[in-house]
N, C-alpha and C positions, 0 to 999 in steps of 0.2 A: 256404356257409361250413361248415367243420368244427367240430363241437362235441365237447366232452369227455364221455364216458360216465362218470358218477360212481358208478355202482352198485357196482362192486368196491371203490372207496375207502370208500364209506359202509358196506359190509358189514364191511370191516376195522376201521373206526372202532367199530362196534358190538361186534366181538369184543374190541377193546382196552378199551373201556369195561367190558365184562363181566369181563375179566381183572382190571382195576384194582379193581373192586368186590369180587371174590373175594379178592384180595390184602389189601385193606383189612379185610375181615371176618376173615380168617385172623389178621392182625396184631392186631386188636382183641380177639380171643378169647384171645390169649396172655397170660401173666402179665406184670406190670410188670417183673419181673426179666428175663424173656426179652427184652422190648421194649428194655430198656436194655443188653442184652448186645451184643457185637460182631455176632453173627449177626442179632439183631433190628434193630440199627441199619443193617446192610447190607441187610436185607430191606426196611426202610422206604425207604432211599435208592433202591433199584431200583424200588420202587413209585412214588416221586416222579419218577424218570426216565420211567417209563411215562406218568405224568400230563403231563409235558412233551411227549412224543411225541403224545399225544392232542390237546393244544392245537395243536401244529404241524399235525397232520392235519386238524383242524377248520378251521384257517385256510386250508390248501391247498384244501380242498373249497369253502370260501366264495369263494376267489379264482377257482377254475375255474368255479364257478357264475356269478359275476359276468361272467367272460369269455364264457360261453355266452349270457348274457342281453343283453350289449352288441350282439351280432350285427353287428359291423363287419367 
């Protein structure tokens, strides 16, 4: 039976998590005025989009892992 190699997906997941953490740190270091500005809100929105992508990638990895372990 063919199994999925999840190494590349897991590596990309780690990169995405690292980027999300850096973006959150950057945002939190900015002034409240900047955070409430159009640029700050746009930055936060994009960071939240990344969070959604991370969730989707985690789910995909879990599903592939389940597929691999079923061995049917």
